C-alpha positions as CSV (number, residue, x, y, z in Angstrom):
1,M,-19.0,33.0,16.9
2,V,-22.1,31.0,16.1
3,Y,-21.7,27.2,15.7
4,D,-25.4,26.1,15.3
5,R,-25.5,26.0,11.5
6,Y,-24.3,22.4,11.0
7,E,-26.4,19.4,10.0
8,T,-24.0,16.7,11.1
9,L,-22.3,18.3,14.1
10,R,-23.1,19.8,17.5
11,I,-20.6,22.3,18.8
12,D,-20.6,23.8,22.3
13,V,-18.1,26.4,23.5
14,D,-17.8,27.0,27.3
15,A,-16.7,30.1,29.2
16,R,-13.1,28.9,29.3
17,G,-12.8,28.6,25.5
18,V,-13.2,24.8,25.4
19,A,-15.0,23.8,22.2
20,T,-16.6,20.4,22.1
21,V,-17.3,19.1,18.6
22,I,-19.7,16.2,18.5
23,L,-20.0,14.1,15.4
24,N,-23.8,13.9,15.3
25,R,-25.0,11.0,13.1
26,P,-25.6,8.5,15.9
27,D,-28.0,6.4,13.8
28,K,-25.2,5.9,11.3
29,H,-22.5,5.5,14.0
30,N,-21.2,8.9,13.0
31,S,-20.0,7.6,9.7
32,I,-18.4,10.0,7.2
33,N,-20.3,11.3,4.2
34,A,-20.1,14.5,2.1
35,A,-22.2,16.5,4.5
36,L,-20.1,15.6,7.5
37,I,-16.9,16.4,5.6
38,S,-18.3,19.8,4.5
39,D,-19.5,20.6,8.0
40,L,-16.4,19.6,9.8
41,T,-14.1,21.3,7.3
42,D,-16.1,24.6,7.8
43,A,-16.2,24.2,11.6
44,T,-12.4,23.5,11.8
45,T,-11.7,26.6,9.9
46,A,-14.0,28.7,12.1
47,L,-12.5,27.2,15.3
48,A,-9.0,28.0,14.1
49,E,-9.9,31.6,13.5
50,D,-12.0,32.0,16.7
51,R,-9.7,33.7,19.3
52,A,-12.1,32.8,22.1
53,V,-11.5,29.1,21.5
54,R,-8.4,27.6,23.2
55,V,-8.9,23.9,23.2
56,V,-11.0,21.6,20.9
57,V,-12.4,18.3,22.0
58,L,-13.6,15.9,19.3
59,T,-16.1,13.1,20.1
60,G,-19.1,11.2,18.8
61,A,-22.8,11.1,19.7
62,G,-24.2,7.8,20.8
63,K,-22.3,4.6,21.2
64,S,-19.7,5.1,18.5
65,F,-16.9,7.6,17.8
66,C,-16.9,7.1,14.1
67,A,-17.5,4.1,11.9
68,G,-15.5,5.3,9.0
69,G,-16.9,6.0,5.6
70,D,-20.7,5.9,5.0
71,F,-21.5,3.1,2.6
72,N,-24.2,5.1,0.8
73,W,-21.5,7.8,0.2
74,F,-19.2,5.1,-1.2
75,A,-21.9,3.8,-3.5
76,S,-22.8,7.3,-4.7
77,N,-19.1,7.9,-5.6
78,V,-19.0,4.7,-7.7
79,Q,-21.5,6.3,-10.1
80,K,-19.5,9.5,-10.5
81,S,-16.9,10.4,-13.1
82,R,-13.3,9.9,-12.2
83,T,-12.8,13.7,-11.8
84,E,-15.8,13.8,-9.4
85,R,-14.5,10.8,-7.5
86,V,-11.0,12.4,-7.1
87,E,-12.7,15.6,-5.8
88,Q,-14.7,13.6,-3.2
89,S,-11.6,11.8,-2.0
90,A,-9.6,15.1,-2.0
91,S,-12.3,16.7,0.2
92,L,-11.6,14.2,2.9
93,A,-7.8,14.8,2.5
94,R,-8.3,18.5,2.9
95,L,-10.4,17.9,6.1
96,L,-7.7,15.8,7.7
97,R,-5.1,18.3,6.8
98,R,-7.0,21.1,8.4
99,L,-7.6,19.1,11.6
100,D,-4.0,18.1,11.7
101,T,-2.8,21.7,11.4
102,L,-5.4,23.2,13.7
103,P,-3.4,25.8,15.7
104,K,-5.0,24.7,19.0
105,P,-4.8,21.5,21.0
106,L,-7.2,18.8,19.6
107,I,-8.2,16.3,22.2
108,G,-9.9,13.1,21.0
109,R,-12.6,11.9,23.4
110,I,-13.0,8.4,21.9
111,N,-16.3,7.3,23.4
112,G,-16.7,4.1,21.4
113,P,-15.6,2.1,18.3
114,A,-13.7,3.7,15.4
115,Y,-13.0,2.2,12.0
116,G,-11.3,3.3,8.9
117,G,-11.8,7.1,8.6
118,G,-12.6,7.2,12.3
119,V,-9.1,5.9,13.0
120,G,-7.9,8.7,10.7
121,L,-9.7,11.3,12.8
122,M,-8.1,9.8,15.9
123,S,-4.7,10.1,14.3
124,V,-4.9,13.8,13.8
125,C,-5.7,14.5,17.4
126,D,-2.9,15.7,19.8
127,Y,-4.1,13.6,22.7
128,T,-6.6,10.7,22.6
129,L,-8.5,9.3,25.5
130,G,-10.4,6.0,24.8
131,A,-13.2,4.3,26.7
132,E,-12.1,0.8,27.6
133,G,-14.0,-1.9,25.6
134,A,-14.0,0.1,22.3
135,R,-12.9,-1.7,19.2
136,F,-10.8,-0.3,16.3
137,G,-10.0,-1.4,12.8
138,L,-8.4,-0.2,9.6
139,T,-10.8,-2.3,7.6
140,E,-10.6,-0.9,4.1
141,V,-8.8,-3.9,2.6
142,R,-11.7,-6.1,3.6
143,L,-13.9,-4.0,1.4
144,G,-11.4,-4.0,-1.5
145,L,-10.5,-0.4,-0.7
146,L,-7.4,1.4,0.6
147,P,-6.8,3.5,3.7
148,A,-5.6,6.2,1.4
149,N,-6.3,9.7,2.7
150,I,-5.8,8.7,6.3
151,S,-2.5,6.8,5.7
152,P,-0.1,9.8,6.2
153,Y,-1.6,10.5,9.6
154,V,-2.1,6.9,10.7
155,V,1.5,6.0,9.7
156,A,2.9,9.1,11.4
157,R,0.9,8.2,14.5
158,I,1.6,4.5,14.9
159,G,4.6,3.9,12.7
160,A,5.1,1.8,9.6
161,A,5.4,-1.6,11.4
162,A,2.1,-1.2,13.3
163,S,0.5,0.2,10.1
164,R,1.4,-3.0,8.3
165,E,0.1,-5.1,11.2
166,T,-3.3,-3.4,11.2
167,M,-3.9,-2.2,7.6
168,L,-2.9,-5.3,5.7
169,S,-5.4,-7.7,7.5
170,G,-8.1,-5.1,8.4
171,A,-8.5,-7.1,11.6
172,F,-10.2,-5.5,14.6
173,F,-8.2,-4.7,17.8
174,D,-8.9,-3.6,21.3
175,T,-8.1,-0.5,23.4
176,A,-5.0,-2.3,25.0
177,R,-3.5,-2.8,21.6
178,A,-4.5,0.7,20.5
179,E,-2.7,2.2,23.4
180,R,0.3,0.0,22.9
181,I,0.8,1.1,19.3
182,G,0.2,4.8,20.1
183,L,-3.2,5.3,18.6
184,L,-4.7,5.9,22.0
185,T,-2.7,8.0,24.5
186,E,-4.6,6.8,27.4
187,V,-7.4,4.2,28.2
188,V,-9.9,4.8,30.9
189,A,-13.1,3.2,32.2
190,P,-16.2,4.4,30.2
191,G,-17.6,6.2,33.3
192,A,-14.3,8.0,33.9
193,L,-14.0,9.4,30.3
194,D,-15.3,12.9,31.0
195,E,-13.2,13.3,34.2
196,A,-10.1,12.2,32.2
197,V,-10.9,14.6,29.4
198,E,-11.3,17.4,31.9
199,R,-7.9,16.7,33.4
200,I,-6.2,16.9,30.0
201,V,-8.1,20.0,29.0
202,D,-7.2,21.7,32.2
203,A,-3.5,20.9,31.6
204,H,-3.7,22.5,28.1
205,L,-5.4,25.6,29.5
206,Q,-2.2,26.4,31.5
207,A,-0.3,27.0,28.2
208,A,-0.1,30.2,26.2
209,P,-2.3,30.0,23.1
210,G,0.2,31.6,20.7
211,A,3.0,29.4,22.0
212,V,0.8,26.3,21.5
213,A,0.1,27.3,17.9
214,D,3.8,27.9,17.2
215,T,4.8,24.7,18.9
216,K,2.4,22.6,16.7
217,R,4.0,24.2,13.6
218,L,7.5,23.6,15.2
219,I,6.7,19.8,15.6
220,A,5.5,19.5,12.1
221,Y,8.6,21.2,10.7
222,V,11.2,19.2,12.6
223,A,9.4,16.0,11.9
224,G,9.8,16.6,8.1
225,H,13.3,18.2,7.9
226,D,16.8,17.1,8.6
227,L,18.9,18.2,11.6
228,D,20.8,21.0,9.7
229,D,17.6,22.6,8.5
230,S,15.9,22.2,11.9
231,M,18.8,23.8,13.8
232,I,18.4,27.0,11.7
233,Y,14.6,27.0,12.0
234,T,14.5,26.3,15.8
235,A,17.1,29.0,16.5
236,D,15.0,31.5,14.7
237,R,11.8,30.4,16.4
238,L,13.2,30.7,19.9
239,A,14.6,34.2,19.1
240,D,11.2,35.2,17.9
241,A,9.5,33.8,21.0
242,W,11.6,35.9,23.2
243,E,10.1,39.0,21.5
244,T,6.4,38.0,21.7
245,E,4.0,39.5,24.2
246,E,3.5,36.0,25.6
247,G,7.2,35.3,25.9
248,I,7.8,38.6,27.7
249,E,4.8,38.1,30.0
250,G,5.7,34.5,30.7
251,I,9.3,35.3,31.7
252,D,8.2,38.2,33.9
253,S,5.5,36.1,35.5
254,F,8.0,33.4,36.4
255,L,10.5,35.9,37.9
256,S,7.8,37.7,39.9
257,K,6.1,34.4,40.9
258,S,2.7,35.5,39.5
259,A,0.3,33.8,37.1
260,P,0.3,34.9,33.4
261,S,-2.9,36.1,32.0
262,W,-3.7,33.0,29.9
263,R,-3.5,30.5,32.8
264,V,-6.9,29.2,33.9
265,K,-7.1,28.4,37.6
């Protein structure tokens, strides 16, 4: 599949099926505008459907990961009708939803600062590696705005208490606090970021792609349902997994002490 049609993104897919998606507005600190939302929504859909892609790494060009919403985009939305403003807001909500439900591991390579919507993008990643020294902030209230579309994902990621601590003041915080509240999975030295990403990517390449997709759906289901419903759902899913080609191959490979076909050495 060709990924060179985007104005605000660079996308590279290597021979292993690792797609690196680079937010490519470095002069604007990779801030979010209508074009980036459109490009990233389209790219996420294409990556989800591309059977050759097994892992997606999301990062930013230049010194920043993502500075949140572009102020020129904000200003242009002020001039629109309410219907148009709702649609612009909803386009960001749809993007976050698609990233959150991407049926492949989404690894955040957080190369620098992230504010507002950038924290939202971090929150939909399955694993986030941050470069030490970066700063973060849910700064919307300082602009008289709300962290609206990102809030379901941020609250799910860091919890209600940490969301109140960070959202209500809009104050900046460092990588140590980001790791402590769960926004970052791991903090590494800036020069060690690529090595750390490669380590996490390699771990994910040992897993069966279909099982990974089903497990992401499993997590989403049990997080939103009570135990009685989850017991029924999970019993069905394991019974289904035993019948899949991956499940059969995985069990046979374990018993025969051989490597399954999906495992990258």
